[in-house]
VOBA-1610 file (N, C-alpha, C; in pm, whole numbers, padded with zeros to 5 digits, always signed):
BEGIN
Met-06300+16555+23474Met-06176+16610+23421Met-06060+16543+23490Gly-05964+16490+23413Gly-05849+16422+23472Gly-05741+16519+23514Phe-05650+16470+23592Phe-05538+16552+23636Phe-05418+16463+23656Leu-05300+16517+23655Leu-05174+16445+23671Leu-05115+16478+23805Leu-05066+16374+23870Leu-04996+16397+23995Leu-04853+16435+23964Pro-04802+16529+24034Pro-04661+16562+24015Pro-04575+16447+24062Leu-04467+16422+23990Leu-04378+16311+24024Leu-04290+16348+24142Thr-04358+16362+24252Thr-04281+16387+24373Thr-04224+16255+24420Lys-04143+16255+24519Lys-04079+16133+24569Lys-04180+16031+24616Pro-04286+16075+24696Pro-04386+15973+24737Pro-04457+15910+24618Asn-04485+15996+24516Asn-04553+15939+24400Asn-04465+15841+24324Arg-04337+15871+24316Arg-04244+15779+24249Arg-04236+15647+24326Val-04241+15652+24456Val-04241+15529+24537Val-04367+15447+24510Tyr-04479+15521+24501Tyr-04608+15454+24474Tyr-04605+15381+24340Leu-04554+15447+24238Leu-04545+15385+24105Leu-04453+15263+24109Gln-04344+15274+24182Gln-04250+15162+24191Gln-04315+15042+24257Ile-04397+15072+24362Ile-04467+14963+24432Ile-04566+14894+24338Met-04640+14976+24260Met-04739+14919+24168Met-04672+14833+24061Lys-04557+14881+24010Lys-04483+14802+23910Lys-04441+14668+23970Ser-04399+14673+24096Ser-04356+14548+24161Ser-04473+14451+24177Ile-04591+14507+24214Ile-04710+14422+24230Ile-04748+14358+24098Tyr-04748+14442+23990Tyr-04781+14388+23857Tyr-04681+14281+23814Ser-04555+14300+23845Ser-04451+14202+23807Ser-04473+14071+23880Ile-04504+14083+24012Ile-04529+13960+24089Ile-04652+13887+24037Phe-04760+13963+24005Phe-04884+13904+23954Phe-04859+13832+23821Phe-04783+13897+23732Phe-04749+13837+23602Phe-04670+13709+23621Phe-04575+13711+23715Phe-04491+13594+23740Phe-04574+13478+23793Leu-04665+13507+23888Leu-04750+13403+23943Leu-04842+13345+23838Thr-04896+13431+23751Thr-04983+13384+23642Thr-04908+13290+23549Leu-04784+13332+23514Leu-04701+13248+23426Leu-04667+13117+23492Leu-04637+13122+23621Leu-04602+13000+23694Leu-04720+12906+23700Ser-04841+12963+23725Ser-04962+12881+23730Ser-04989+12813+23597Ser-04966+12886+23487Ser-04987+12830+23353Ser-04892+12715+23327Cys-04765+12734+23371Cys-04664+12631+23347Cys-04689+12508+23433Ala-04759+12527+23546Ala-04778+12417+23640Ala-04900+12333+23609Asn-04982+12373+23507Asn-05099+12292+23471Asn-05058+12152+23431Ile-05125+12049+23487Ile-05089+11910+23460Ile-05166+11862+23338Val-05093+11810+23239Val-05152+11757+23117Val-05144+11605+23122Ala-05256+11539+23100Ala-05258+11393+23103Ala-05167+11336+22995Pro-05081+11239+23030Pro-04991+11180+22930Pro-05068+11100+22826Thr-05017+11098+22704Thr-05082+11023+22597Thr-05066+10873+22615Gly-04959+10831+22682Gly-04944+10689+22715Gly-04880+10605+22607Gly-04873+10650+22485Gly-04813+10572+22379Gly-04902+10457+22334Glu-04846+10364+22257Glu-04922+10252+22203Glu-04954+10150+22311Lys-05073+10093+22302Lys-05115+09991+22396Lys-05036+09863+22374Asp-04994+09799+22484Asp-04920+09673+22475Asp-05014+09563+22427Ser-04984+09504+22313Ser-05067+09397+22258Ser-04989+09267+22242Asp-04867+09262+22295Asp-04784+09143+22283Asp-04803+09052+22403Pro-04817+08921+22381Pro-04827+08827+22494Pro-04691+08811+22561Pro-04688+08751+22680Pro-04559+08728+22747Pro-04467+08643+22662Lys-04337+08668+22676Lys-04235+08590+22604Lys-04148+08516+22705Ile-04109+08395+22669Ile-04023+08315+22757Ile-03878+08360+22744Leu-03816+08389+22858Leu-03674+08424+22860Leu-03588+08303+22893Asn-03644+08211+22972Asn-03562+08098+23017Asn-03653+07983+23061Lys-03605+07860+23040Lys-03677+07741+23087Lys-03577+07642+23145Thr-03608+07589+23264Thr-03522+07490+23327Thr-03606+07373+23375Ile-03547+07253+23374Ile-03613+07132+23422Ile-03525+07072+23531Leu-03582+07054+23650Leu-03510+06999+23765Leu-03579+06872+23810Glu-03504+06762+23822Glu-03559+06634+23866Glu-03489+06590+23993Lys-03570+06552+24095Lys-03513+06510+24223Lys-03612+06421+24295Glu-03569+06296+24322Glu-03647+06201+24402Glu-03791+06187+24352Gly-03805+06164+24225Gly-03936+06139+24167Gly-04021+06262+24143Val-03968+06379+24170Val-04041+06503+24149Val-03972+06583+24038Thr-04051+06629+23942Thr-03997+06708+23832Thr-04054+06849+23839Asp-03966+06947+23844Asp-04006+07088+23840Asp-03965+07148+23706Ile-04062+07208+23637Ile-04034+07280+23513Ile-04058+07428+23539Asn-03954+07508+23523Asn-03961+07652+23553Asn-03955+07733+23424Phe-04052+07823+23407Phe-04056+07915+23295Phe-04038+08057+23348Thr-03945+08130+23291Thr-03927+08271+23327Thr-03968+08357+23208Phe-04058+08454+23232Phe-04112+08539+23126Phe-04055+08680+23135Asn-04080+08758+23033Asn-04028+08895+23027Asn-04116+08996+23101Glu-04228+08950+23157Glu-04317+09040+23231Glu-04396+08960+23332Tyr-04465+09030+23421Tyr-04546+08965+23523Tyr-04664+08894+23459Ile-04696+08775+23510Ile-04795+08689+23445Ile-04901+08643+23544Gln-05010+08588+23489Gln-05114+08522+23565Gln-05173+08412+23478Thr-05251+08323+23539Thr-05309+08213+23463Thr-05434+08259+23389Asn-05470+08183+23285Asn-05590+08210+23206Asn-05661+08078+23179Lys-05774+08055+23247Lys-05855+07934+23227Lys-05769+07808+23227Trp-05685+07796+23328Trp-05587+07688+23336Trp-05654+07550+23328Glu-05759+07528+23406Glu-05823+07397+23411Glu-05884+07358+23276Glu-05920+07457+23197Glu-05982+07429+23067Glu-05879+07395+22961Tyr-05763+07461+22966Tyr-05668+07449+22856Tyr-05546+07361+22884Phe-05501+07352+23008Phe-05377+07279+23036Phe-05398+07128+23022Tyr-05299+07061+22963Tyr-05300+06914+22962Tyr-05160+06863+22937Ile-05140+06735+22967Ile-05014+06668+22940Ile-05045+06539+22866Ser-04965+06509+22765Ser-04987+06391+22681Ser-04858+06310+22670Pro-04865+06179+22705Pro-04979+06101+22751Pro-05035+06152+22884Pro-05165+06126+22909Pro-05225+06172+23035Pro-05159+06104+23155Val-05158+06172+23269Val-05098+06119+23392Val-05206+06105+23498Glu-05173+06028+23603Glu-05271+05998+23707Glu-05285+06111+23808Lys-05173+06162+23856Lys-05179+06262+23962Lys-05197+06403+23907Arg-05260+06485+23986Arg-05281+06625+23950Arg-05148+06699+23948Ile-05128+06781+23849Ile-05004+06857+23836Ile-05021+06993+23902Arg-04926+07027+23988Arg-04934+07153+24062Arg-04865+07266+23985Lys-04914+07386+24006Lys-04856+07505+23941Lys-04838+07614+24046Lys-04740+07703+24021Lys-04716+07816+24111Lys-04661+07932+24030Ile-04718+08049+24050Ile-04670+08169+23983Ile-04617+08266+24087Lys-04497+08316+24063Lys-04438+08418+24148Lys-04373+08523+24059Gly-04441+08637+24048Gly-04390+08745+23963Gly-04388+08705+23817Lys-04269+08691+23762Lys-04252+08657+23621Lys-04221+08509+23600Lys-04233+08430+23706Lys-04191+08290+23700Lys-04308+08196+23722Leu-04318+08092+23638Leu-04415+07985+23651Leu-04342+07856+23679Thr-04386+07783+23783Thr-04329+07652+23815Thr-04438+07546+23807Ile-04412+07441+23730Ile-04501+07326+23719Ile-04434+07209+23789Thr-04504+07147+23882Thr-04447+07036+23959Thr-04523+06908+23927Ile-04449+06805+23883Ile-04505+06674+23849Ile-04447+06573+23947Glu-04534+06506+24024Glu-04489+06415+24128Glu-04517+06270+24092Asp-04414+06184+24096Asp-04428+06038+24094Asp-04530+05983+23998Thr-04537+06035+23879Thr-04644+05990+23789Thr-04596+05966+23647Leu-04472+05999+23618Leu-04422+05983+23481Leu-04370+05841+23458Ala-04410+05783+23345Ala-04367+05647+23311Ala-04225+05650+23255Lys-04158+05537+23266Lys-04023+05527+23212Lys-04028+05515+23060Asn-03920+05561+22997Asn-03905+05551+22852Asn-04025+05610+22777Met-04067+05726+22820Met-04183+05792+22761Met-04149+05937+22730Thr-04204+05986+22620Thr-04188+06127+22583Thr-04320+06198+22604Tyr-04316+06301+22688Tyr-04437+06375+22724Tyr-04441+06511+22656Asn-04562+06551+22619Asn-04586+06684+22565Asn-04668+06762+22669Ile-04608+06865+22726Ile-04674+06945+22828Ile-04723+07073+22761Val-04856+07090+22757Val-04917+07194+22674Val-04979+07302+22761Leu-04939+07428+22733Leu-04991+07544+22806Leu-05053+07646+22711Asn-05102+07601+22598Asn-05166+07693+22504Asn-05281+07767+22573Asn-05281+07899+22565Asn-05387+07985+22622Asn-05394+07980+22775Cys-05293+07927+22840Cys-05294+07915+22986Cys-05234+08036+23058Ile-05157+08118+22987Ile-05082+08227+23050Ile-05118+08359+22982Lys-05133+08465+23063Lys-05152+08600+23010Lys-05075+08699+23097Asp-05050+08818+23042Asp-04978+08918+23121Asp-05071+08987+23219Asn-05012+09049+23321Asn-05089+09111+23429Asn-05161+09237+23384Asn-05096+09319+23302Asn-05148+09453+23273Asn-05261+09453+23170Glu-05234+09402+23051Glu-05331+09410+22942Glu-05409+09281+22921Gly-05366+09173+22986Gly-05435+09045+22968Gly-05410+08980+22835Asn-05295+09008+22772Asn-05261+08945+22643Asn-05228+08798+22666Ile-05294+08711+22590Ile-05285+08567+22612Ile-05178+08505+22522Leu-05096+08419+22581Leu-04997+08343+22505Leu-05067+08219+22449Asp-05096+08220+22318Asp-05183+08116+22261Asp-05110+07988+22224Ser-04977+07991+22221Ser-04903+07870+22184Ser-04781+07852+22273Leu-04783+07747+22354Leu-04670+07718+22442Leu-04674+07570+22481Phe-04572+07495+22447Phe-04561+07357+22491Phe-04414+07323+22509Thr-04390+07219+22587Thr-04252+07174+22608Thr-04249+07022+22609Ile-04141+06964+22559Ile-04125+06819+22551Ile-04036+06771+22666Leu-04080+06665+22731Leu-04006+06607+22843Leu-03995+06456+22822Ser-03873+06404+22820Ser-03852+06262+22801Ser-03796+06200+22928Thr-03842+06078+22960Thr-03793+06008+23078Thr-03684+05906+23040Ser-03629+05921+22922Ser-03516+05838+22880Ser-03427+05920+22788Asp-03319+05858+22743Asp-03229+05928+22651Asp-03289+05939+22512Lys-03389+05858+22485Lys-03454+05860+22354Lys-03575+05953+22358Ile-03593+06033+22254Ile-03708+06122+22243Ile-03792+06079+22124Asp-03919+06047+22148Asp-04011+06018+22038Asp-04047+06151+21971Ser-04015+06164+21844Ser-04029+06294+21778Ser-04111+06290+21650Leu-04181+06178+21624Leu-04270+06176+21508Leu-04389+06268+21535Thr-04437+06334+21432Thr-04545+06431+21449Thr-04668+06394+21366Leu-04782+06439+21414Leu-04908+06420+21344Leu-04994+06543+21369Ser-05044+06603+21262Ser-05131+06720+21276Ser-05260+06696+21199Gly-05355+06787+21217Gly-05481+06771+21147Gly-05579+06882+21178Lys-05702+06866+21128Lys-05807+06965+21146Lys-05939+06894+21173Leu-06018+06954+21264Leu-06149+06902+21299Leu-06256+07001+21257Gln-06355+06953+21179Gln-06466+07037+21134Gln-06598+06968+21162Asp-06704+07048+21174Asp-06838+06993+21186Asp-06880+06933+21052Ala-06935+06812+21057Ala-06964+06738+20933Ala-07070+06806+20848Tyr-07165+06878+20907Tyr-07271+06940+20829Tyr-07237+07084+20789Thr-07194+07165+20886Thr-07166+07306+20855Thr-07026+07327+20798Leu-06935+07233+20826Leu-06793+07242+20790Leu-06723+07356+20864Asn-06783+07406+20973Asn-06716+07503+21059Asn-06609+07434+21142Glu-06501+07507+21173Glu-06396+07452+21257Glu-06448+07429+21398Val-06405+07320+21460Val-06447+07287+21597Val-06333+07317+21692Glu-06358+07407+21786Glu-06255+07454+21879Glu-06260+07379+22011Asn-06142+07360+22071Asn-06130+07309+22208Asn-06189+07170+22225Ala-06174+07085+22125Ala-06221+06947+22133Ala-06101+06855+22159Trp-06127+06743+22226Trp-06022+06645+22250Trp-05998+06559+22126Ile-05872+06541+22092Ile-05832+06445+21989Ile-05754+06336+22062Met-05798+06212+22049Met-05742+06103+22129Met-05686+05993+22040Leu-05573+05937+22082Leu-05512+05824+22013Leu-05514+05703+22106Phe-05570+05593+22057Phe-05572+05466+22130Phe-05490+05365+22051Glu-05406+05288+22120Glu-05329+05185+22051Glu-05422+05088+21979Glu-05379+05043+21864Glu-05463+04961+21777Glu-05515+04836+21847Asn-05436+04779+21937Asn-05475+04652+21999Asn-05570+04670+22117Arg-05610+04792+22151Arg-05704+04812+22261Arg-05847+04784+22213Ala-05919+04704+22289Ala-06054+04662+22248Ala-06150+04780+22251Asp-06250+04774+22163Asp-06352+04881+22159Asp-06423+04895+22293Ser-06433+04786+22368Ser-06508+04789+22493Ser-06441+04876+22599Val-06311+04900+22586Val-06242+04982+22686Val-06228+05127+22642Leu-06260+05155+22516Leu-06256+05293+22472Leu-06360+05374+22550Phe-06322+05493+22589Phe-06405+05583+22671Phe-06418+05535+22816Lys-06355+05421+22849Lys-06351+05375+22988Lys-06209+05388+23046Glu-06111+05388+22959Glu-05973+05405+23001Glu-05914+05527+22933Lys-05808+05580+22991Lys-05747+05700+22934Lys-05679+05667+22801Pro-05682+05760+22706Pro-05614+05739+22577Pro-05462+05730+22596Asn-05394+05680+22494Asn-05248+05678+22498Asn-05190+05817+22479Tyr-05253+05896+22390Tyr-05209+06035+22366Tyr-05332+06123+22350Ile-05317+06250+22384Ile-05427+06345+22367Ile-05375+06476+22309Ala-05464+06548+22246Ala-05436+06684+22198Ala-05567+06760+22198Lys-05561+06892+22187Lys-05680+06975+22180Lys-05675+07063+22057Thr-05794+07091+22001Thr-05799+07178+21884Thr-05795+07324+21926Asn-05735+07408+21842Asn-05732+07551+21868Asn-05854+07617+21803Lys-05856+07750+21799Lys-05972+07822+21747Lys-05996+07796+21598Asn-05894+07746+21529Asn-05909+07713+21386Asn-05938+07565+21363Gly-05960+07490+21473Gly-05986+07347+21460Gly-05862+07263+21439Asp-05743+07324+21451Asp-05618+07252+21426Asp-05571+07179+21551Phe-05508+07063+21533Phe-05448+06990+21644Phe-05309+06939+21604Tyr-05229+06901+21707Tyr-05090+06868+21680Tyr-05037+06773+21786Phe-04976+06663+21740Phe-04904+06570+21827Phe-04756+06577+21789Pro-04667+06622+21879Pro-04525+06632+21843Pro-04438+06521+21900Asn-04495+06423+21969Asn-04415+06330+22050Asn-04455+06185+22031Leu-04480+06144+21906Leu-04532+06010+21881Leu-04422+05912+21841Asn-04453+05782+21861Asn-04368+05674+21811Asn-04429+05622+21680Asn-04379+05509+21632Asn-04426+05461+21501Asn-04529+05349+21512Lys-04606+05348+21619Lys-04712+05249+21635Lys-04840+05293+21564Asn-04931+05195+21545Asn-05062+05224+21486Asn-05161+05264+21596Tyr-05245+05364+21564Tyr-05342+05413+21662Tyr-05478+05435+21596Asn-05583+05414+21674Asn-05716+05460+21636Asn-05730+05604+21684Ile-05785+05690+21600Ile-05801+05831+21635Ile-05949+05865+21651Ile-05982+05929+21762Ile-06120+05963+21795Ile-06122+06104+21852Ser-06228+06179+21824Ser-06245+06313+21881Ser-06376+06321+21958Leu-06373+06393+22071Leu-06493+06422+22149Leu-06494+06571+22180Thr-06613+06629+22185Thr-06623+06774+22204Thr-06653+06814+22348Asp-06673+06716+22438Asp-06702+06750+22577Asp-06572+06766+22655Phe-06583+06788+22788Phe-06466+06824+22868Phe-06383+06703+22910Asp-06438+06581+22900Asp-06363+06463+22944Asp-06340+06368+22827Phe-06289+06248+22859Phe-06259+06150+22755Phe-06368+06045+22741Ile-06484+06072+22798Ile-06594+05976+22796Ile-06704+06026+22703Tyr-06756+05937+22620Tyr-06862+05978+22528Tyr-06993+05997+22603Asn-07055+06114+22584Asn-07182+06146+22649Asn-07288+06174+22543Glu-07414+06151+22577Glu-07523+06172+22483Glu-07527+06318+22437Glu-07557+06338+22312Glu-07564+06469+22247Glu-07425+06533+22228Glu-07321+06460+22255Glu-07185+06509+22228Glu-07147+06474+22086Glu-07072+06561+22023Glu-07025+06531+21887Glu-06902+06442+21894Ile-06892+06350+21799Ile-06782+06256+21792Ile-06727+06254+21650Ala-06598+06225+21638Ala-06536+06208+21506Ala-06437+06092+21517Phe-06419+06021+21407Phe-06326+05909+21406Phe-06291+05874+21263Leu-06185+05799+21246Leu-06149+05743+21116Leu-06177+05594+21119Asn-06208+05539+21003Asn-06231+05396+20992Asn-06102+05319+20967Ala-05990+05388+20969Ala-05860+05325+20951Ala-05766+05375+21059Val-05662+05298+21089Val-05565+05340+21189Val-05472+05446+21130Val-05407+05522+21218Val-05309+05622+21175Val-05173+05583+21232Asn-05070+05623+21161Asn-04932+05599+21204Asn-04851+05722+21167Ala-04787+05783+21265Ala-04717+05909+21242Ala-04597+05894+21149Glu-04550+05772+21131Glu-04440+05749+21036Glu-04491+05753+20894Arg-04618+05723+20878Arg-04678+05719+20744Arg-04768+05839+20718Asp-04844+05880+20818Asp-04942+05988+20803Asp-04886+06117+20862Ser-04921+06227+20798Ser-04874+06357+20847Ser-04989+06451+20880Phe-05101+06442+20804Phe-05214+06533+20825Phe-05344+06455+20816Ile-05431+06476+20916Ile-05556+06403+20925Ile-05673+06501+20926Glu-05776+06474+20846Glu-05898+06554+20848Glu-06007+06474+20916Leu-06069+06535+21018Leu-06177+06471+21092Leu-06305+06553+21080Leu-06419+06483+21071Leu-06549+06548+21064Leu-06634+06499+21180Ser-06675+06591+21266Ser-06750+06553+21385Ser-06900+06562+21360Phe-06977+06479+21432Phe-07122+06478+21415Phe-07187+06432+21546Asp-07312+06469+21562Asp-07393+06419+21672Asp-07466+06294+21622Pro-07437+06178+21677Pro-07498+06054+21623Pro-07649+06048+21633Ile-07710+06130+21719Ile-07855+06121+21733Ile-07926+06248+21688Ile-07856+06329+21610Ile-07918+06453+21564Ile-08034+06423+21471Ile-08137+06505+21477Ile-08253+06493+21387Ile-08241+06601+21282Ile-08232+06562+21158Ile-08206+06659+21051Ile-08317+06763+21041Asp-08439+06729+21080Asp-08548+06826+21070Asp-08518+06952+21150Ser-08441+06938+21258Ser-08409+07056+21339Ser-08320+07153+21265Leu-08249+07105+21165Leu-08164+07194+21085Leu-08246+07273+20985Leu-08367+07225+20957Leu-08448+07287+20854Leu-08572+07358+20909Lys-08591+07359+21039Lys-08716+07410+21096Lys-08738+07558+21069Asp-08628+07633+21048Asp-08644+07776+21022Asp-08644+07807+20873Ser-08659+07703+20791Ser-08654+07724+20646Ser-08776+07800+20597Leu-08757+07869+20486Leu-08867+07939+20420Leu-08924+07846+20314Ile-09049+07809+20330Ile-09113+07717+20235Ile-09180+07797+20125Ile-09147+07767+20002Ile-09198+07843+19888Ile-09290+07755+19806Glu-09410+07803+19783Glu-09506+07730+19700Glu-09575+07829+19606Gly-09600+07789+19484Gly-09670+07875+19389Gly-09589+07997+19352Asp-09661+08106+19322Asp-09596+08226+19274Asp-09599+08339+19376Ser-09619+08310+19502Ser-09620+08417+19602Ser-09563+08367+19733Ile-09519+08463+19817Ile-09467+08432+19949Ile-09557+08498+20052Ser-09596+08428+20157Ser-09679+08485+20261Ser-09598+08504+20387Thr-09611+08620+20450Thr-09553+08647+20580Thr-09665+08690+20672Asp-09635+08734+20795Asp-09739+08771+20890Asp-09828+08883+20838Ser-09768+08977+20767Ser-09848+09093+20727Ser-09822+09137+20585Leu-09758+09053+20506Leu-09718+09098+20373Leu-09732+08983+20274Val-09788+09011+20159Val-09796+08914+20051Val-09732+08975+19928Ile-09634+08903+19873Ile-09564+08952+19754Ile-09605+08863+19637Asp-09675+08917+19539Asp-09723+08839+19426Asp-09633+08857+19304Glu-09644+08758+19216Glu-09578+08763+19086Glu-09428+08792+19099Ile-09363+08711+19179Ile-09218+08725+19193Ile-09151+08681+19064Lys-09053+08758+19023Lys-08975+08723+18905Lys-08854+08644+18952Tyr-08867+08512+18939Tyr-08766+08422+18994Tyr-08641+08416+18905Gly-08537+08354+18962Gly-08418+08319+18886Gly-08395+08170+18895Asn-08310+08118+18809Asn-08279+07975+18807Asn-08128+07955+18819Leu-08091+07837+18867Leu-07949+07801+18881Leu-07927+07664+18820Asn-07835+07658+18724Asn-07800+07532+18660Asn-07658+07495+18702Ile-07643+07385+18777Ile-07512+07341+18825Ile-07458+07235+18730Ile-07344+07265+18672Ile-07280+07174+18578Ile-07167+07102+18650Ser-07178+06970+18658Ser-07078+06892+18732Ser-07071+06753+18675Glu-06956+06688+18696Glu-06941+06549+18654Glu-07003+06454+18755Glu-07041+06508+18870Glu-07106+06427+18973Glu-07241+06376+18923Ser-07269+06248+18942Ser-07395+06191+18893Ser-07470+06115+19002Lys-07421+06122+19127Lys-07487+06049+19235Lys-07615+06121+19277Gln-07702+06044+19345Gln-07820+06107+19403Gln-07774+06208+19508Cys-07829+06329+19501Cys-07774+06434+19586Cys-07880+06538+19621Ile-07842+06628+19710Ile-07927+06737+19756Ile-07848+06867+19745Phe-07912+06972+19696Phe-07853+07106+19697Phe-07937+07195+19788Gln-07870+07271+19872Gln-07938+07364+19962Gln-07890+07506+19936Leu-07984+07600+19938Leu-07953+07742+19932Leu-07977+07801+20072Leu-07876+07869+20127Leu-07883+07918+20263Leu-07861+08068+20269Gln-07923+08131+20367Gln-07898+08270+20402Gln-07887+08278+20554Asn-07779+08340+20602Asn-07757+08350+20747Asn-07765+08213+20815Asn-07708+08112+20749Asn-07700+07976+20802Asn-07835+07906+20811Lys-07938+07962+20748Lys-08069+07898+20745Lys-08099+07849+20604Val-08155+07730+20595Val-08188+07672+20465Val-08312+07742+20411Ile-08299+07806+20296Ile-08411+07876+20232Ile-08479+07787+20129Asn-08400+07716+20052Asn-08453+07624+19950Asn-08372+07496+19950Glu-08438+07387+19920Glu-08370+07258+19910Glu-08417+07185+19784Phe-08322+07130+19708Phe-08354+07063+19582Phe-08292+06923+19583Lys-08370+06821+19549Lys-08325+06683+19552Lys-08322+06627+19410Phe-08214+06554+19380Phe-08196+06501+19244Phe-08153+06355+19252Ala-08206+06277+19160Ala-08162+06138+19146Ala-08045+06129+19047Glu-08039+06225+18956Glu-07932+06228+18856Glu-07930+06367+18791Glu-07834+06387+18702Glu-07829+06513+18627Glu-07948+06521+18530Pro-07986+06642+18484Pro-07924+06773+18511Pro-07966+06828+18648Phe-07878+06912+18705Phe-07905+06975+18833Phe-07955+07117+18808Leu-08084+07131+18784Leu-08145+07260+18756Leu-08230+07303+18875Leu-08190+07410+18940Leu-08260+07463+19056Leu-08347+07579+19008Thr-08479+07564+19019Thr-08570+07661+18957Thr-08649+07738+19062Lys-08710+07851+19013Lys-08800+07935+19093Lys-08735+07977+19225Ile-08618+08039+19210Ile-08544+08088+19327Ile-08569+08238+19341Ile-08601+08282+19461Ile-08620+08424+19487Ile-08486+08495+19470Pro-08481+08605+19396Pro-08355+08678+19375Pro-08291+08716+19509Gly-08160+08705+19513Gly-08087+08742+19634Gly-07951+08674+19638Lys-07881+08694+19750Lys-07749+08634+19771Lys-07764+08509+19856Tyr-07692+08403+19817Tyr-07706+08275+19886Tyr-07569+08208+19904Asn-07567+08120+20005Asn-07460+08021+20014Asn-07517+07890+19962Leu-07432+07812+19897Leu-07477+07690+19831Leu-07408+07569+19894Lys-07487+07468+19926Lys-07436+07346+19989Lys-07476+07224+19907Tyr-07382+07130+19893Tyr-07407+07003+19825Tyr-07403+06891+19930Ile-07496+06798+19922Ile-07500+06682+20011Ile-07504+06556+19925Asn-07412+06465+19949Asn-07412+06336+19881Asn-07511+06246+19954Asp-07629+06229+19897Asp-07736+06152+19961Asp-07706+06004+19945Arg-07611+05957+20023Arg-07557+05822+20006Arg-07664+05714+20025Asn-07751+05731+20124Asn-07852+05627+20149Asn-07985+05653+20077Arg-07989+05759+19995Arg-08102+05790+19908Arg-08234+05810+19986Asp-08224+05875+20103Asp-08346+05899+20180Asp-08394+06044+20170Gly-08329+06124+20087Gly-08374+06260+20062Gly-08341+06361+20170Lys-08247+06328+20261Lys-08205+06423+20364Lys-08062+06391+20408Trp-07999+06490+20472Trp-07864+06467+20524Trp-07871+06373+20642Thr-07786+06270+20641Thr-07788+06168+20746Thr-07658+06175+20825Thr-07671+06180+20957Thr-07555+06185+21044Thr-07486+06048+21048Gly-07373+06041+21118Gly-07299+05915+21128Gly-07337+05835+21251Ser-07269+05722+21271Ser-07296+05635+21384Ser-07166+05575+21435Trp-07139+05595+21563Trp-07021+05531+21623Trp-07042+05381+21635Met-07163+05338+21672Met-07189+05195+21690Met-07174+05119+21558Lys-07221+05179+21448Lys-07213+05113+21318Lys-07085+05148+21243Arg-07007+05239+21301Arg-06882+05287+21240Arg-06906+05347+21100Thr-07014+05424+21089Thr-07043+05492+20963Thr-07021+05642+20979Gln-06974+05706+20873Gln-06951+05849+20875Gln-07078+05923+20831Ala-07088+06049+20868Ala-07198+06132+20821Ala-07186+06149+20669Glu-07300+06174+20605Glu-07297+06192+20460Glu-07213+06314+20423Gln-07144+06302+20311Gln-07051+06406+20267Gln-07122+06537+20236Val-07063+06645+20282Val-07113+06780+20256Val-07001+06862+20194Val-07036+06945+20093Val-06940+07037+20032Val-07006+07173+20021Asn-06939+07275+20070Asn-06988+07413+20057Asn-06924+07480+19937Tyr-07005+07546+19855Tyr-06947+07622+19745Tyr-06861+07734+19803Pro-06740+07756+19746Pro-06642+07843+19813Pro-06677+07992+19820Ser-06776+08037+19745Ser-06811+08179+19749Ser-06963+08197+19743Glu-07007+08316+19776Glu-07149+08348+19772Glu-07196+08357+19626Ile-07320+08314+19600Ile-07375+08326+19464Ile-07488+08428+19466Ile-07513+08489+19350Ile-07618+08590+19337Ile-07720+08542+19234Ile-07845+08533+19275Ile-07955+08495+19186Ile-08030+08623+19148Arg-08045+08646+19016Arg-08112+08767+18967Arg-08247+08731+18903Ser-08335+08829+18900Ser-08468+08809+18841Ser-08458+08773+18694Asn-08541+08674+18651Asn-08547+08634+18510Asn-08408+08604+18452Trp-08327+08540+18534Trp-08190+08514+18490Trp-08154+08369+18522Asn-08091+08301+18426Asn-08044+08165+18447Asn-07894+08168+18472Leu-07854+08133+18593Leu-07711+08132+18628Leu-07656+07991+18609Glu-07549+07981+18529Glu-07480+07853+18512Glu-07355+07851+18598Leu-07337+07740+18671Leu-07228+07730+18765Leu-07153+07600+18743Asp-07024+07611+18707Asp-06939+07492+18697Asp-06885+07459+18836Trp-06910+07339+18883Trp-06869+07302+19019Trp-06810+07161+19016Glu-06683+07152+19043Glu-06617+07022+19046Glu-06637+06961+19183Leu-06731+06871+19197Leu-06765+06809+19325Leu-06679+06684+19345Lys-06621+06675+19462Lys-06534+06560+19489Lys-06615+06449+19555
//
């Protein structure tokens, strides 16, 4: 049974004390709630590479300092792999980074009356997120005249037609003997980017032989891919050059070793036999009449290969599926793709990839118009 205390003075004091305790407890609880630390969202991630705010060139007693000031703190990125100067120089170029500033020092090595292209593509990234500055170069002339003719181009693999990245593109003056090529430094150099593109912004109007190598130096090494033109280039006349690289000693059988060989009306695998396949056919309609080879590929592997001496180009008994289609101009009529030769100055046999994937269906004849160049 409950009872009520009379509101005497002591009891009123007791109630007042309890109210005060409850008030303090409520206040502390509220304060604790307000003091909880919530992790900041941080906003959008920085995805921009460093930007140049200022560039100065200082020359004194045979020493040239080029200073770049960026909008944020920087560091190098694979400097030895990406940095170069064209024309090449004898002495090693020094670099120094302090905060947001990069200094490049060139000592006693620049020729007179020469225009240099100093390339820092992919050499600089920011400190925090590692965003790489993929395009950065500066022109430096040792005379009042600046050579400003330009030459650009693209390097692709001769067989796959994939872009070739980070390869040297070299220009040798026309009058330099073949015997000194790869033994002496080129007159000008450039490197391809991830898309296989290259660029010379500082050329004169002389004739040059153009050669590409895929290794780290300017010397041809065994199993290295090489590309060249059989004619000289001149930046006053030429603006864009296409190069196709090849391994001069490649064995074509290695490109086909993973091929699926189809015979008869069935396919055999380790544990599965599929009988009575309902094949499809492909009829390629083209004005091309040379001896040629057509390849059907899946995941970059040759699945079927068809050889023709002349039209019609009818590819039969194809397993239904999606394929990439490749044309090879069998120039020497040996029934396979033939690589090029630097010694004989011959190019690899022409390859053309059909621009889109094709679909072969069961019991279906697909006609394809293809203008082969």
